C-alpha positions in Angstrom: 26.3 -8.8 -17.1 23.0 -7.3 -17.0 22.4 -3.4 -17.0 21.0 -2.1 -13.9 18.5 0.4 -14.2 19.1 1.9 -10.5 23.2 1.9 -11.2 25.2 4.1 -12.9 28.2 2.7 -15.2 30.5 3.1 -12.2 28.1 0.8 -10.3 26.9 3.9 -8.2 22.8 4.3 -7.3 21.0 6.1 -9.2 17.1 7.4 -9.8 16.3 6.0 -13.1 15.3 9.4 -15.3 11.5 9.4 -16.3 11.4 12.6 -18.0 11.5 10.8 -21.7 8.2 8.9 -20.6 4.7 10.1 -21.6 2.5 11.4 -19.0 -0.2 9.0 -18.8 -3.1 8.5 -16.4 -2.0 5.7 -14.3 -3.7 4.0 -11.8 -2.5 1.1 -8.9 -4.4 -1.3 -6.4 -3.1 -3.1 -3.9 -4.3 -5.8 -1.5 -3.5 -6.9 2.3 -4.9 -8.6 5.0 -4.5 -8.8 8.5 -5.3 -12.2 10.2 -6.3 -11.9 13.7 -8.1 -13.9 16.8 -12.0 -13.6 16.2 -12.4 -12.0 19.5 -10.0 -9.6 18.3 -11.9 -8.7 15.0 -14.9 -8.4 16.8 -13.8 -5.7 18.9 -12.6 -4.1 16.0 -16.1 -4.0 14.3 -17.6 -2.9 17.7 -15.3 -0.2 18.0 -14.2 -1.6 21.5 -10.4 -1.6 20.9 -9.0 1.2 23.7 -7.0 2.9 21.4 -9.9 4.1 18.9 -11.6 3.3 15.9 -9.3 0.9 14.1 -10.5 1.4 10.9 -10.6 5.1 10.2 -7.1 5.8 11.7 -5.9 2.7 9.7 -7.2 4.4 6.8 -5.7 7.8 7.4 -2.1 5.9 8.2 -2.6 4.5 4.6 -3.4 7.6 2.9 -0.3 9.6 4.8 2.1 6.6 3.7 1.0 6.6 0.1 2.2 10.3 0.2 5.2 9.8 1.7 6.5 6.3 -0.3 9.3 8.2 -2.1 10.8 9.0 1.6 10.9 5.4 2.8 11.6 3.3 -0.6 14.8 4.5 -2.1 15.0 5.3 -5.6 11.2 6.0 -5.5 10.2 9.6 -7.5 8.4 11.6 -5.4 4.6 12.2 -7.1 2.2 14.1 -7.3 -1.0 12.1 -6.6 -4.6 12.7 -7.5 -6.2 10.0 -5.8 -5.7 7.8 -2.5 -8.2 6.2 -1.1 -8.0 2.8 1.3 -10.9 1.0 2.4 -10.7 -1.8 5.2 -13.3 -4.8 5.6 -13.6 -7.0 8.8 -14.0 -10.7 7.3 -15.7 -12.7 10.4 -15.2 -16.7 7.8 -11.5 -16.0 8.0 -11.2 -13.3 11.1 -9.1 -10.9 9.1 -9.3 -7.5 7.9 -9.3 -6.9 4.4 -7.4 -3.6 3.3 -7.8 -2.4 -0.6 -5.4 0.9 -1.6 -6.1 2.8 -4.6 -3.5 4.8 -6.1 -3.9 7.2 -9.0 -2.3 10.5 -10.7 -1.1 11.5 -13.9 2.6 11.2 -14.6 5.6 9.6 -16.1 6.0 6.7 -13.7 3.9 4.3 -11.7 2.0 4.3 -8.4 2.2 0.4 -7.6 4.7 1.4 -4.8 2.8 4.2 -3.8 -0.5 1.4 -3.3 1.6 -1.3 -1.8 2.9 1.2 0.8 -0.2 2.4 1.8 -2.1 -1.2 2.0 0.9 -2.5 4.1 1.2 0.7 6.8 -2.7 0.8 6.6 -2.4 -3.1 8.0 0.6 -2.4 10.3 -1.2 0.1 12.0 -3.9 -2.4 12.3 -1.6 -4.2 14.0 0.1 -1.5 16.6 -3.8 -0.7 17.6 -5.0 -3.9 18.6 -1.6 -6.0 19.6 -2.7 -5.2 23.3 -5.3 -7.8 22.5 -3.7 -9.9 20.4 0.2 -10.6 19.7 -0.2 -13.2 17.0 -2.0 -11.2 14.5 -0.2 -11.5 11.2 -0.2 -9.1 8.3 0.1 -11.4 4.8 -0.7 -11.5 1.2 0.7 -7.7 0.2 0.2 -7.7 -3.5 -0.5 -5.8 -6.5 -3.8 -6.9 -8.0 -4.4 -4.1 -10.7 -2.3 -1.1 -12.4 -2.8 1.0 -15.6 -1.3 3.3 -17.7 2.1 3.8 -19.0 4.2 1.8 -21.7 3.2 -1.7 -20.4 -0.1 -1.0 -20.2 -2.8 -2.9 -17.9 -2.3 -5.7 -15.4 -4.9 -7.7 -13.7 -3.8 -10.5 -11.0 -5.5 -14.0 -11.4 
């Protein structure tokens, strides 16, 4: 049987000890999309959604989510983040909102989960704010597109 990093010899859950790892500059970028009806996207662009400015609220939600990742995902280390940015764009040709979240730190473990959490929660916020107009929206294609730092080095999605 393979040795699992998140279980001890007795099979009990544990957080991996990263104390021996080097402190390096770490960066991760995650992407997600919220697909919707064209009318819903136009309402977002025109700031005509009754709950408010969808883009700004989703941006704040994503930033807050990145800071809470260790409370949401078991075994994630609480990290001191040096940067979190969440950008959202309306893409009319595909009737979707594109979300990109970037997270940075100087640390002993990466920030991939924080970037993925930020992008996902920003997408869920778009859904929440627009669900009364479009129940068929779909949050999809959440993925890591870039990471750097640490022993494993750089990753760039094809």
